C-alpha positions as CSV (number, residue, x, y, z in Angstrom):
1,X,16.3,4.7,-22.6
2,X,18.2,3.7,-19.4
3,X,16.8,5.3,-16.3
4,X,20.0,4.4,-14.3
5,X,23.1,3.6,-16.3
6,X,25.9,1.3,-15.1
7,X,23.7,-0.3,-12.4
8,X,25.8,-2.4,-9.9
9,X,23.8,-2.1,-6.7
10,X,24.4,-4.8,-4.1
11,X,20.8,-5.6,-3.2
12,X,21.5,-8.9,-1.5
13,X,24.1,-7.2,0.7
14,X,21.3,-5.4,2.4
15,X,19.1,-8.4,2.8
16,X,19.6,-8.7,6.6
17,X,18.4,-5.1,7.1
18,X,15.6,-5.7,4.7
19,X,14.5,-8.9,6.5
20,X,14.4,-7.0,9.8
21,X,12.1,-4.3,8.3
22,X,9.9,-7.0,6.7
23,X,9.8,-8.9,10.0
24,X,8.4,-5.9,11.8
25,X,5.8,-5.2,9.1
26,X,4.8,-8.9,9.0
27,X,4.4,-9.0,12.8
28,X,2.2,-5.9,12.8
29,X,0.2,-7.5,10.0
30,X,-0.3,-10.8,11.9
31,X,-1.5,-8.8,14.9
32,X,-4.0,-7.1,12.7
33,X,-5.1,-10.5,11.2
34,X,-5.8,-11.9,14.6
35,X,-7.5,-8.7,15.8
36,X,-10.0,-8.7,12.9
37,X,-11.9,-11.9,13.9
38,X,-11.9,-10.6,17.5
39,X,-13.6,-7.4,16.5
40,X,-10.7,-5.2,17.8
41,X,-9.9,-3.6,14.5
42,X,-11.8,-0.7,12.9
43,X,-14.1,-2.9,10.8
44,X,-16.5,-1.6,8.3
45,X,-20.2,-2.5,8.4
46,X,-19.4,-5.2,5.9
47,X,-17.6,-7.2,8.6
48,X,-19.0,-5.8,11.9
49,X,-22.6,-5.6,11.0
50,X,-24.6,-2.3,10.8
51,X,-26.4,0.0,8.4
52,X,-25.3,2.4,5.7
53,X,-27.7,5.1,4.5
54,X,-27.0,7.6,1.7
55,X,-28.9,10.9,1.7
56,X,-29.3,13.4,-1.1
57,X,-29.9,16.9,0.2
58,X,-31.6,19.6,-1.9
59,X,-29.2,22.3,-0.5
60,X,-25.6,22.4,0.6
61,X,-25.0,21.4,4.2
62,X,-22.2,21.3,6.8
63,X,-21.0,17.9,7.9
64,X,-20.3,19.2,11.5
65,X,-23.9,20.4,11.8
66,X,-25.2,17.0,10.7
67,X,-22.8,15.3,13.1
68,X,-24.1,17.4,16.0
69,X,-27.7,16.8,15.1
70,X,-27.1,13.0,15.1
71,X,-25.2,13.2,18.3
72,X,-28.1,14.9,20.1
73,X,-30.5,12.3,18.5
74,X,-28.7,9.4,20.0
75,X,-26.4,8.5,17.1
76,X,-23.1,9.8,18.4
77,X,-21.2,6.9,16.9
78,X,-22.4,7.6,13.4
79,X,-19.6,7.8,10.7
80,X,-20.3,10.5,8.2
81,X,-18.8,10.6,4.7
82,X,-19.3,13.6,2.5
83,X,-19.0,13.4,-1.3
84,X,-17.0,16.2,-2.8
85,X,-18.8,18.3,-5.3
86,X,-22.2,17.1,-4.5
87,X,-24.9,17.3,-1.7
88,X,-24.7,13.5,-0.9
89,X,-23.9,12.2,2.5
90,X,-23.3,8.6,3.6
91,X,-24.1,7.8,7.2
92,X,-22.8,4.5,8.6
93,X,-23.7,3.0,12.0
94,X,-22.1,-0.2,13.4
95,X,-24.8,-2.3,15.1
96,X,-25.1,-6.0,15.9
97,X,-28.8,-5.9,16.5
98,X,-32.0,-3.9,15.9
99,X,-31.2,-2.9,12.3
100,X,-34.8,-2.8,11.2
101,X,-36.0,0.7,10.9
102,X,-32.7,2.2,11.8
103,X,-32.4,4.2,8.6
104,X,-35.9,5.7,9.2
105,X,-34.9,6.7,12.7
106,X,-31.8,8.5,11.3
107,X,-33.9,10.2,8.7
108,X,-36.5,11.3,11.3
109,X,-33.8,12.9,13.4
110,X,-32.4,14.9,10.5
111,X,-35.9,15.9,9.3
112,X,-36.8,17.1,12.8
113,X,-33.6,19.2,13.6
114,X,-32.7,20.3,10.0
115,X,-36.1,21.4,8.6
116,X,-34.5,23.8,6.1
117,X,-32.4,21.0,4.5
118,X,-34.8,18.7,2.8
119,X,-33.4,15.4,1.6
120,X,-34.2,12.0,0.1
121,X,-32.8,8.6,1.0
122,X,-31.1,7.2,-2.1
123,X,-30.3,3.7,-0.7
124,X,-30.0,1.8,2.5
125,X,-27.7,-1.2,3.2
126,X,-28.1,-3.4,6.2
127,X,-25.6,-6.1,7.2
128,X,-26.4,-8.4,10.2
129,X,-23.7,-9.9,12.4
130,X,-24.1,-13.3,11.0
131,X,-23.6,-12.0,7.4
132,X,-20.6,-9.9,8.6
133,X,-18.9,-13.0,10.1
134,X,-19.5,-14.9,6.9
135,X,-18.0,-12.1,4.9
136,X,-15.0,-12.1,7.1
137,X,-14.5,-15.8,6.5
138,X,-15.0,-15.5,2.8
139,X,-12.5,-12.6,2.6
140,X,-9.8,-14.7,4.4
141,X,-10.6,-17.6,2.1
142,X,-10.2,-15.4,-1.0
143,X,-6.8,-14.2,0.2
144,X,-5.8,-17.8,1.0
145,X,-6.9,-19.2,-2.4
146,X,-5.1,-16.4,-4.2
147,X,-1.8,-17.2,-2.4
148,X,-2.3,-20.9,-3.1
149,X,-2.9,-20.1,-6.8
150,X,0.3,-18.0,-6.8
151,X,2.3,-20.9,-5.4
152,X,1.0,-23.4,-8.0
153,X,1.5,-21.0,-10.9
154,X,5.1,-20.0,-10.0
155,X,6.1,-23.5,-9.0
156,X,4.8,-24.7,-12.4
157,X,6.4,-21.9,-14.4
158,X,9.8,-22.0,-12.6
159,X,10.3,-24.5,-9.8
160,X,8.9,-25.0,-6.3
161,X,11.4,-22.8,-4.4
162,X,10.5,-19.9,-6.7
163,X,6.9,-20.5,-5.9
164,X,7.5,-20.5,-2.1
165,X,9.6,-17.2,-2.4
166,X,6.8,-15.6,-4.5
167,X,4.1,-16.6,-2.0
168,X,6.2,-15.4,1.0
169,X,6.8,-12.0,-0.7
170,X,3.1,-11.6,-1.6
171,X,1.9,-12.7,1.8
172,X,4.4,-10.2,3.3
173,X,2.9,-7.4,1.1
174,X,-0.7,-8.3,2.2
175,X,0.3,-8.4,5.9
176,X,2.2,-5.1,5.6
177,X,-0.7,-3.1,4.2
178,X,-3.1,-4.7,6.6
179,X,-0.8,-3.8,9.4
180,X,-0.5,-0.2,8.3
181,X,-4.3,0.2,8.1
182,X,-4.6,-1.4,11.5
183,X,-2.0,1.0,13.1
184,X,-3.6,4.0,11.3
185,X,-7.0,2.9,12.5
186,X,-8.3,2.9,9.0
187,X,-11.6,1.1,8.3
188,X,-11.1,-2.4,7.0
189,X,-14.0,-3.4,4.7
190,X,-14.6,-5.4,1.5
191,X,-13.1,-2.6,-0.6
192,X,-9.8,-2.9,1.2
193,X,-9.9,-6.7,0.7
194,X,-10.3,-6.0,-3.0
195,X,-7.3,-3.7,-2.8
196,X,-5.2,-6.5,-1.1
197,X,-6.2,-9.0,-3.8
198,X,-5.3,-6.4,-6.5
199,X,-2.0,-5.9,-4.7
200,X,-1.3,-9.6,-4.7
201,X,-1.6,-9.7,-8.5
202,X,0.6,-6.7,-8.9
203,X,3.3,-8.0,-6.6
204,X,3.3,-11.3,-8.3
205,X,3.8,-9.7,-11.7
206,X,6.8,-7.7,-10.5
207,X,8.3,-10.7,-8.8
208,X,7.9,-12.9,-11.9
209,X,9.8,-10.3,-14.0
210,X,12.7,-10.5,-11.7
211,X,12.5,-14.3,-11.5
212,X,12.4,-14.5,-15.3
213,X,15.7,-12.6,-15.6
214,X,17.3,-14.8,-12.9
215,X,16.3,-17.9,-14.8
216,X,17.7,-16.5,-18.1
217,X,21.0,-15.7,-16.4
218,X,21.1,-19.2,-14.8
219,X,21.0,-20.7,-18.3
220,X,23.7,-18.3,-19.6
221,X,26.1,-18.4,-16.7
222,X,25.8,-21.9,-15.2
223,X,29.1,-21.6,-13.2
224,X,28.5,-18.1,-11.8
225,X,28.0,-17.8,-8.0
226,X,24.4,-17.2,-6.9
227,X,24.9,-13.9,-5.1
228,X,26.4,-11.9,-8.1
229,X,24.0,-13.6,-10.5
230,X,20.9,-12.5,-8.6
231,X,22.3,-9.1,-8.0
232,X,23.0,-8.6,-11.7
233,X,19.6,-9.9,-12.6
234,X,17.8,-7.4,-10.4
235,X,20.0,-4.6,-11.7
236,X,19.1,-5.6,-15.3
237,X,15.4,-5.2,-14.7
238,X,15.7,-2.2,-12.4
239,X,14.9,0.3,-15.1
240,X,11.7,-1.6,-16.0
241,X,10.7,-1.8,-12.3
242,X,11.2,1.9,-11.8
243,X,9.2,2.9,-14.9
244,X,6.4,0.4,-14.2
245,X,6.0,1.3,-10.5
246,X,6.5,5.0,-11.1
247,X,3.8,5.3,-13.7
248,X,1.4,3.2,-11.6
249,X,2.1,5.4,-8.6
250,X,1.4,8.5,-10.6
251,X,-2.1,7.2,-11.5
252,X,-2.8,6.1,-7.9
253,X,-1.6,9.5,-6.6
254,X,-4.1,11.2,-8.9
255,X,-6.9,8.9,-7.5
256,X,-5.7,9.5,-4.0
257,X,-5.7,13.2,-4.3
258,X,-8.7,13.8,-6.6
259,X,-10.6,10.6,-6.6
260,X,-13.0,11.5,-3.8
261,X,-13.7,10.3,-0.3
262,X,-15.3,7.0,-1.4
263,X,-12.2,5.5,-2.9
264,X,-9.6,7.3,-0.8
265,X,-8.7,4.4,1.5
266,X,-8.8,2.0,-1.5
267,X,-6.4,4.3,-3.4
268,X,-4.2,4.6,-0.3
269,X,-4.0,0.8,0.1
270,X,-3.0,0.4,-3.6
271,X,-0.5,3.3,-3.4
272,X,1.3,1.9,-0.4
273,X,0.9,-1.6,-1.8
274,X,2.8,-0.8,-5.0
275,X,5.7,0.6,-3.0
276,X,5.8,-2.4,-0.7
277,X,5.3,-4.8,-3.6
278,X,8.2,-3.3,-5.5
279,X,10.4,-3.5,-2.4
280,X,9.5,-7.1,-1.7
281,X,10.2,-8.4,-5.2
282,X,13.8,-7.0,-4.8
283,X,14.5,-7.3,-1.1
284,X,12.3,-10.3,0.0
285,X,11.5,-12.7,-2.9
286,X,15.0,-12.7,-4.5
287,X,17.0,-13.0,-1.2
288,X,14.7,-15.9,-0.2
289,X,16.0,-17.8,-3.2
290,X,19.6,-17.3,-1.8
291,X,18.5,-18.4,1.7
292,X,16.9,-21.6,0.2
293,X,20.1,-22.4,-1.8
294,X,22.2,-22.0,1.3
295,X,19.9,-24.2,3.4
296,X,19.7,-27.0,0.7
297,X,23.3,-26.6,-0.5
298,X,22.1,-26.9,-4.1
299,X,22.4,-24.5,-7.0
300,X,19.1,-23.4,-8.5
301,X,18.0,-25.0,-11.7
302,X,17.5,-23.0,-14.9
């Protein structure tokens, strides 16, 4: 079944426009990457330090009522997260000191001003500033190691220039989603880092499929110019790309809409990441092969 018949789209002809868009996304992502260690992004308690307390109420409650009670009790900066379909509430406070006993203080305020809403504390998580800094460092190291692994794998499977193009496209995807979350002031925590690493794997898979077809066509058409060859290769796998990305987006849309508050940002990161990853495999990774060829003056090897 062909999704689009007679595909002859000139993808490389739009590479300058695509590079301009990618440059803007990458610059925003780099700003976000520098803002995170400086504490100027909306960091979760995983990175900034603080406490997270999950309460289970016996009766239904109103989040705004709880927020007002905590504000009067001296916790105006508390971040509240309600769980749809249950009476659970997650309260997060960003603190760099005096974490001991903070969960008991929050519970005492709620017990005093909401006597008709009995509750139990299900769990408490405390992250000190030292641990938060280490988690930041480990997260950056995880992303760096994954990109290095991509470079080695693709360079071994194809050749070095393919590996550089794949790493550049994957790094672009990670920066783009990080930048979007920074601009939207979304919380950046370990779950979002997990989403970025997942995105790196997805983006690589899509890029390798395109590179595989380019390599096959290089073997079959050794005298063909690079531009039409890459364009034809992308068009030949376009149906597969649309089906794969489309079905993945349908699953992520379901999680985004009905998955609940806890994984909403995670689902959003993956949803946007699949779109950006599909775009980059066509408009970033493949054109970079052409740029490399023009700079070196050599035809790519099959």
